[in-house]
C-alpha positions, 0 to 999 in steps of 0.5 A, a space after each residue: 500500500 502506497 500513501 502519497 501526501 501532497 503538502 508537508 505542513 500541519 495536516 500533512 505531517 499529522 496524517 503521516 504520523 498517524 498512518 505510520 502509527 497504525 501501519 508500520 509496513 506501508 509506504 508513505 511518500 510526502 511531497 512539498 514545494 518547501 525544502 524545509 517544511 518542519 516549522 510552525 507557520 503561526 510563529 513566523 511573525 515572532 521570527 520576523 520580530 526577532 523574538 524567535 530563531 529559525 530553530 525555535 520554529 521547528 515542531 518536529 525533530 530534523 530526523 522526523 522523516 527518516 525515523 518515520 520511514 517517510 520517502 520525501 520529495 522536498 522542493 518539488 511541486 506536483 504539476 498534474 493529477 490524473 485521478 483515472 489512473 491514480 498518478 501524479 506528475 512532479 515538477 522534476 518530470 517524474 511521476 508517481 502512482 498512489 493507492 491512497 492520496 491525501 491533498 494538503 496543499 494549504 492556502 496562499 496569500 491573495 495578491 490582488 491585480 494591482 499595477 506594480 504588484 510584481 516589483 521587488 519588495 512586495 511579499 506575502 506573509 505565509 511561509 518561512 521563505 516570505 519572512 526570510 525575504 522580508 528580513 533580507 530587505 529590512 536593512 534598506 527599509 525605512 517605511 513599510 506598508 501592510 495592505 490588508 487589516 486581517 489577522 495575518 497582516 496585523 501579525 506582520 505589522 507587529 513583527 515589522 514594528 518590533 524592528 527599530 527604525 521601520 515606520 509601519 502603516 496598515 492600509 485596509 479596504 474595510 471600514 475596520 481592521 480585523 473585520 473578519 474576526 470581530 465587530 466594530 467595537 472590538 476593532 476600535 480597541 486595537 486601532 487605538 492600541 496600534 496608533 498608541 504604539 506607533 503603527 499607523 492605521 488607515 481604513 477605507 482605502 484601496 491600493 491602486 498602484 505600487 510605485 517605483 522602478 524595479 523596486 518598491 518606492 510607494 503605493 498610490 490609493 484610489 482616493 489619490 493619496 500615496 504613501 512612500 515605502 520600500 516594503 509592502 506586505 500583502 495581508 489581504 487574506 488567503 485562498 485555498 490552493 486548488 490549481 492541482 484539482 482543476 480539470 479533475 473530477 474532484 468536487 470543490 467550492 471555496 475548498 475541496 469538499 470532503 465528508 466526515 472521513 475527510 474523503 473527497 467524492 473520489 473514494 481513494 483521495 482525501 483532503 485536509 487542512 486549509 485546502 479542505 472545506 468541512 462542516 462548520 458546526 456553528 454555520 451548519 454548512 461546509 466552510 473553510 476554516 483555515 486554522 492550524 488546530 483544525 488542520 492538525 485534527 483533520 490530518 489525524 482523521 484523514 490519516 486514520 481513515 486512509 489506513 482503514 481505521 474509521 474516524 469521523 470529523 465532528 466539524 470545526 468553527 472559525 476561531 482565532 486566539 492571538 496577542 497583538 502588542 501584549 493585548 490578547 483576543 479570542 474570537 470564535 463563530 459568527 463574530 466578524 463585522 459583516 456577520 448578521 446571522 444572529 438575533 441578540 448581542 450582549 456587549 460590555 466594555 468595562 475599560 479601555 482595553 477590555 471588550 466582550 461580545 456574545 451573539 445569540 440565536 434562539 438562545 444559542 451562542 453563535 459567536 463571541 469576542 473577548 479582548 483583554 480578559 479572555 479567561 471565560 473563552 474556553 467555557 463559552 466556546 464549549 457552550 457554543 460548540 455543543 449548541 446549548 440553549 443558554 437562555 437561563 444564564 446568558 446574563 451571567 456569561 461575563 460575571 467574574 464568578 462564571 464557571 463550570 458550576 454555573 453550567 451544571 444545570 444545563 448538563 442535567 437539563 440538556 443531556 443530549 448536548 452533553 452525551 460524552 461518557 464523562 458528562 454521563 458520569 457527572 450526572 450519575 454522581 450528582 444523582 447519587 449525591 442528591 439521593 443521599 
């Protein structure tokens, strides 16, 4: 049995580990266009800031592939997939056949069609190679512009701002930064913080042209204004790498459509990670949640099912946990500025750097944002993921003494939502105590 995995980040590595644990004899071939893929992508902003070394980014030992008997093709792309004969063609000109195929090609930064986008000094911010390229340019950079106010863009902005002598501006099309993960109220907290720490923020501006000769010298916006800069980072989100499956019979929308086994519509082809479109437990529909923990879990599910050991993916939800300039935020579910699919919201802003918002529909939590004080995030997420009716305690969600004890009545009253053995044991123990 030959398992071929395309992609070697979170989903692919976890899948390979899982396959090897369950089958010591099968062949595993892993292909990656990166020569050194064993690093944690969520940490590259800390590498850019100089807080972590390249070695600090590693999340598997250097001998990982050898110790797991994984045959690698690193620095190599897959240029064609023929599902009819179970064969892939590599950029080296060689081809490989497979018995089971896992596609974990991830996602790539969006590069909008702006004049001058190909100039030297324009970078994405997705890979270690991107961060290394930015660092090579920094000695010649006095001003940097990040186009896009999303999570990736702001992490890049913080990394750049940590470097002495670089003036950083974030320029976003949207009315607020972080519009995909939080509402206006929460976004203003971070806009104020960024400005206070010397990172300029401009919103409602659309880049029209990147100026300069061979190298970047500035950016002109649609409103006629311009910013001088020697470096531009594209932080306008990512899109799934679907080029490989275009023209094949594999079904896709925004990502590759998979079932609860992470299998595509073709029985021996699987997909996981940022390229996969799986069930979103809050939306109740298939969605792409490009998150590292989701990729790890999907890789484990896919790897298990590829060996014949059936496991079912319970679904994911949009969730981000990050710290900008020492101020933490956790956002989950339908919490973005454009999300309107909720009936009720509860908002608190008890201080300048603390903000709380919970969204509800039919008594169920469908989204939340916690800025500054994030201690309740785990419990609120649990209630949201289990689609629990919290009508009886919604007004106490932000109380300082809100804890699992407050949730116990819901565990008793809604056993269908808390069906796992540990909750049944808890209910049994409570019933025994009540009878005594």
